[in-house]
C-alpha positions in Angstrom: 26.5 -186.7 109.2 24.1 -189.5 108.4 22.3 -191.2 111.4 21.7 -194.9 111.4 19.0 -197.1 112.9 18.0 -200.7 112.8 14.3 -201.5 112.8 12.6 -204.9 112.8 9.2 -205.6 111.2 8.1 -208.3 113.7 5.0 -209.1 111.7 7.1 -210.3 108.8 9.5 -212.4 110.8 9.0 -216.1 110.6 11.5 -217.1 113.3 14.3 -218.7 111.1 17.0 -217.3 113.5 19.5 -216.6 110.8 20.0 -213.2 112.3 21.1 -214.8 115.6 23.5 -217.1 113.7 25.0 -214.3 111.6 25.6 -212.3 114.7 27.2 -215.2 116.6 29.5 -215.8 113.6 30.4 -212.1 113.1 31.5 -211.8 116.8 32.5 -215.4 117.5 30.1 -215.4 120.5 30.3 -218.4 122.8 29.0 -219.5 126.1 25.4 -218.6 125.4 26.1 -214.9 124.9 23.7 -213.5 122.4 23.4 -210.0 121.1 20.1 -210.8 119.3 17.5 -212.9 121.0 14.5 -214.4 119.3 11.5 -214.4 121.5 8.3 -216.3 120.6 4.8 -215.2 121.4 2.2 -217.8 121.1 0.8 -220.1 119.9 -2.5 -218.7 121.0 -5.9 -217.7 119.8 -6.4 -214.0 119.2 -9.7 -212.6 117.9 -10.7 -216.2 117.1 -7.7 -216.8 114.9 -4.4 -218.7 115.5 -1.7 -216.3 116.6 2.0 -216.7 116.7 4.6 -213.9 116.6 8.4 -213.9 116.6 10.2 -210.8 118.1 13.8 -210.0 117.8 15.3 -208.4 120.9 18.4 -206.4 120.3 19.9 -203.1 121.3 17.6 -200.3 120.0 20.5 -197.7 120.0 18.3 -195.3 122.0 18.3 -191.6 121.4 19.1 -191.1 125.1 20.6 -194.5 126.1 19.9 -195.4 129.8 22.7 -197.9 129.6 25.2 -195.2 128.8 24.1 -193.1 131.8 24.3 -196.1 134.1 27.8 -197.0 133.1 30.2 -195.5 135.6 33.2 -196.7 133.5 32.3 -194.7 130.4 32.5 -197.9 128.5 29.3 -197.1 126.6 29.2 -194.1 124.2 27.0 -192.8 121.4 28.7 -192.0 118.1 27.7 -189.0 116.0 25.8 -191.4 113.6 23.6 -192.6 116.5 25.3 -196.0 117.0 25.6 -196.9 120.7 28.9 -198.7 121.2 30.4 -200.6 124.2 34.2 -200.5 124.6 34.8 -203.9 126.1 38.3 -202.9 127.3 36.8 -200.3 129.6 33.9 -202.5 130.9 34.5 -203.7 134.5 31.6 -206.1 134.5 29.5 -204.2 137.1 26.3 -205.0 135.2 24.7 -201.6 135.8 24.1 -201.2 132.1 22.2 -204.6 132.1 19.9 -203.4 134.8 19.4 -200.0 133.1 18.4 -201.4 129.7 14.6 -201.2 129.4 14.7 -203.8 126.6 16.8 -206.5 128.4 19.1 -206.5 125.3 22.5 -206.4 127.1 24.0 -209.8 127.9 26.8 -210.8 130.2 29.9 -212.8 129.1 30.9 -214.9 132.2 34.2 -215.9 130.5 35.3 -212.4 129.7 33.6 -210.8 132.8 32.1 -208.1 130.7 28.7 -207.0 129.5 28.1 -207.4 125.7 25.6 -205.5 123.5 24.9 -205.1 119.8 27.1 -202.3 118.4 25.3 -202.4 115.1 28.4 -203.9 113.5 30.0 -200.5 113.5 33.2 -201.8 112.0 31.2 -203.1 109.0 29.2 -199.9 108.8 32.5 -197.8 108.8 33.6 -200.0 105.9 30.5 -199.2 103.9 28.7 -202.5 104.7 25.5 -203.1 106.7 25.2 -205.1 110.0 25.7 -208.9 109.7 22.1 -209.7 110.7 20.7 -207.5 107.9 23.3 -208.4 105.2 20.9 -210.5 103.0 20.8 -212.9 105.8 17.2 -212.3 106.9 15.1 -214.6 104.9 11.9 -212.7 105.6 13.6 -209.4 104.8 12.3 -207.9 108.1 15.6 -206.4 109.4 16.1 -203.0 108.0 19.2 -200.8 108.5 19.8 -197.2 107.4 18.4 -193.8 107.8 15.4 -193.9 110.2 12.8 -192.2 108.0 13.7 -194.3 105.0 13.4 -197.5 106.9 9.9 -196.6 108.3 8.7 -195.9 104.7 10.1 -199.2 103.5 8.4 -201.2 106.3 5.0 -199.5 105.7 5.3 -200.3 102.0 6.0 -203.9 102.7 3.1 -204.1 105.1 0.8 -202.8 102.4 2.1 -205.4 99.9 1.6 -208.2 102.4 -2.0 -207.0 102.8 -2.5 -206.8 99.1 -3.2 -203.1 99.2 -0.2 -201.9 97.1 -0.6 -201.3 93.4 
Protein backbone atom coordinates (compact mmCIF):
# COMPACT_ATOMS: atom_id res chain seq x y z
CA UNK A 1 0.00 0.00 0.00
CA UNK A 2 1.21 3.47 -0.82
CA UNK A 3 1.89 5.79 2.09
CA UNK A 4 1.05 9.47 1.88
CA UNK A 5 2.50 12.60 3.38
CA UNK A 6 2.05 16.32 3.07
CA UNK A 7 5.12 18.51 3.29
CA UNK A 8 5.41 22.26 3.20
CA UNK A 9 8.36 24.19 1.78
CA UNK A 10 8.08 27.18 4.14
CA UNK A 11 10.88 29.04 2.38
CA UNK A 12 8.80 29.15 -0.80
CA UNK A 13 5.55 30.28 0.84
CA UNK A 14 4.60 33.91 0.34
CA UNK A 15 1.61 33.96 2.67
CA UNK A 16 -1.27 34.21 0.20
CA UNK A 17 -3.46 32.01 2.46
CA UNK A 18 -5.20 30.28 -0.44
CA UNK A 19 -4.54 26.98 1.37
CA UNK A 20 -6.57 28.22 4.34
CA UNK A 21 -9.42 29.31 2.09
CA UNK A 22 -9.44 26.05 0.12
CA UNK A 23 -9.58 24.06 3.37
CA UNK A 24 -12.41 26.20 4.78
CA UNK A 25 -14.39 25.74 1.57
CA UNK A 26 -13.75 21.98 1.38
CA UNK A 27 -14.99 21.42 4.92
CA UNK A 28 -17.42 24.37 5.26
CA UNK A 29 -15.56 25.47 8.39
CA UNK A 30 -17.17 28.22 10.43
CA UNK A 31 -16.78 29.97 13.76
CA UNK A 32 -13.05 30.50 13.46
CA UNK A 33 -12.21 26.79 13.18
CA UNK A 34 -9.13 26.30 11.02
CA UNK A 35 -7.39 23.10 10.03
CA UNK A 36 -4.51 25.06 8.45
CA UNK A 37 -3.14 28.09 10.25
CA UNK A 38 -0.76 30.54 8.62
CA UNK A 39 1.81 31.88 11.06
CA UNK A 40 4.06 34.83 10.29
CA UNK A 41 7.61 35.14 11.52
CA UNK A 42 9.06 38.63 11.19
CA UNK A 43 9.61 41.17 9.88
CA UNK A 44 13.03 41.26 11.46
CA UNK A 45 16.66 41.57 10.56
CA UNK A 46 18.60 38.31 10.36
CA UNK A 47 22.29 38.27 9.49
CA UNK A 48 21.98 41.93 8.46
CA UNK A 49 19.19 41.21 5.97
CA UNK A 50 15.43 41.70 6.14
CA UNK A 51 13.74 38.48 7.19
CA UNK A 52 10.12 37.39 6.93
CA UNK A 53 8.80 33.84 6.87
CA UNK A 54 5.34 32.31 6.57
CA UNK A 55 4.75 28.93 8.16
CA UNK A 56 1.73 26.76 7.61
CA UNK A 57 0.67 24.83 10.66
CA UNK A 58 -1.40 21.73 9.97
CA UNK A 59 -1.53 18.14 11.13
CA UNK A 60 1.73 16.38 10.28
CA UNK A 61 0.12 12.91 10.22
CA UNK A 62 2.80 11.66 12.60
CA UNK A 63 4.29 8.19 12.36
CA UNK A 64 3.31 7.62 16.01
CA UNK A 65 0.52 10.20 16.63
CA UNK A 66 0.41 11.43 20.25
CA UNK A 67 -3.14 12.71 19.63
CA UNK A 68 -4.29 9.18 18.83
CA UNK A 69 -2.75 7.82 22.04
CA UNK A 70 -4.38 10.60 24.09
CA UNK A 71 -7.86 10.03 22.67
CA UNK A 72 -9.75 7.81 25.10
CA UNK A 73 -12.70 7.62 22.72
CA UNK A 74 -10.76 5.99 19.85
CA UNK A 75 -11.95 8.85 17.65
CA UNK A 76 -8.50 9.24 16.07
CA UNK A 77 -6.99 6.44 14.05
CA UNK A 78 -4.20 5.95 11.52
CA UNK A 79 -5.03 4.40 8.19
CA UNK A 80 -2.75 1.97 6.39
CA UNK A 81 -1.71 4.76 4.01
CA UNK A 82 -0.41 6.86 6.96
CA UNK A 83 -3.30 9.34 6.99
CA UNK A 84 -4.39 10.17 10.56
CA UNK A 85 -8.16 10.64 10.65
CA UNK A 86 -10.57 11.88 13.30
CA UNK A 87 -14.05 10.35 13.48
CA UNK A 88 -16.10 13.36 14.60
CA UNK A 89 -19.06 11.13 15.52
CA UNK A 90 -16.91 9.44 18.19
CA UNK A 91 -15.31 12.64 19.54
CA UNK A 92 -16.72 13.64 22.95
CA UNK A 93 -14.91 16.98 23.04
CA UNK A 94 -12.57 16.13 25.94
CA UNK A 95 -9.73 18.08 24.24
CA UNK A 96 -7.03 15.61 25.31
CA UNK A 97 -5.89 15.32 21.68
CA UNK A 98 -5.49 19.10 21.50
CA UNK A 99 -3.23 19.05 24.56
CA UNK A 100 -1.26 16.08 23.19
CA UNK A 101 -0.52 17.54 19.75
CA UNK A 102 3.06 18.88 19.80
CA UNK A 103 2.30 21.12 16.80
CA UNK A 104 -0.86 22.79 18.12
CA UNK A 105 -2.62 21.80 14.93
CA UNK A 106 -5.89 20.49 16.37
CA UNK A 107 -8.66 23.07 16.76
CA UNK A 108 -11.90 22.97 18.73
CA UNK A 109 -15.32 23.58 17.23
CA UNK A 110 -17.36 25.21 19.99
CA UNK A 111 -20.60 24.82 18.00
CA UNK A 112 -20.18 21.08 17.40
CA UNK A 113 -18.43 20.46 20.73
CA UNK A 114 -15.72 18.41 19.04
CA UNK A 115 -12.07 18.68 18.17
CA UNK A 116 -11.21 19.15 14.48
CA UNK A 117 -8.03 18.27 12.63
CA UNK A 118 -6.75 17.97 9.09
CA UNK A 119 -7.59 14.53 7.75
CA UNK A 120 -5.59 15.10 4.57
CA UNK A 121 -8.87 15.25 2.63
CA UNK A 122 -8.96 11.44 2.78
CA UNK A 123 -12.26 11.39 0.88
CA UNK A 124 -10.60 13.21 -2.01
CA UNK A 125 -7.52 10.98 -1.79
CA UNK A 126 -9.70 7.85 -1.85
CA UNK A 127 -11.26 9.22 -5.04
CA UNK A 128 -7.86 9.69 -6.72
CA UNK A 129 -7.56 13.42 -5.98
CA UNK A 130 -5.12 15.34 -3.80
CA UNK A 131 -5.95 17.43 -0.72
CA UNK A 132 -7.81 20.67 -1.41
CA UNK A 133 -4.97 22.86 -0.13
CA UNK A 134 -2.52 21.33 -2.60
CA UNK A 135 -4.90 21.02 -5.58
CA UNK A 136 -3.31 23.69 -7.78
CA UNK A 137 -4.43 26.16 -5.14
CA UNK A 138 -1.05 27.00 -3.69
CA UNK A 139 0.23 29.90 -5.76
CA UNK A 140 3.80 29.41 -4.55
CA UNK A 141 3.66 25.64 -5.21
CA UNK A 142 5.00 24.95 -1.73
CA UNK A 143 2.43 22.37 -0.57
CA UNK A 144 3.43 18.89 -1.68
CA UNK A 145 1.37 15.72 -1.32
CA UNK A 146 2.31 12.17 -2.19
CA UNK A 147 4.90 9.56 -1.33
CA UNK A 148 7.33 10.97 1.29
CA UNK A 149 10.61 10.27 -0.55
CA UNK A 150 9.27 11.68 -3.79
CA UNK A 151 8.17 14.88 -2.07
CA UNK A 152 11.53 15.43 -0.38
CA UNK A 153 13.33 15.15 -3.72
CA UNK A 154 10.93 17.59 -5.36
CA UNK A 155 11.37 20.17 -2.59
CA UNK A 156 15.16 19.90 -2.75
CA UNK A 157 15.09 20.37 -6.53
CA UNK A 158 12.89 23.47 -6.18
CA UNK A 159 15.29 24.92 -3.59
CA UNK A 160 18.20 24.48 -6.01
CA UNK A 161 16.22 26.18 -8.80
CA UNK A 162 15.39 29.12 -6.50
CA UNK A 163 19.08 29.47 -5.65
CA UNK A 164 20.02 29.29 -9.33
CA UNK A 165 22.04 26.11 -8.85
CA UNK A 166 20.05 23.81 -11.10
CA UNK A 167 20.99 23.23 -14.71
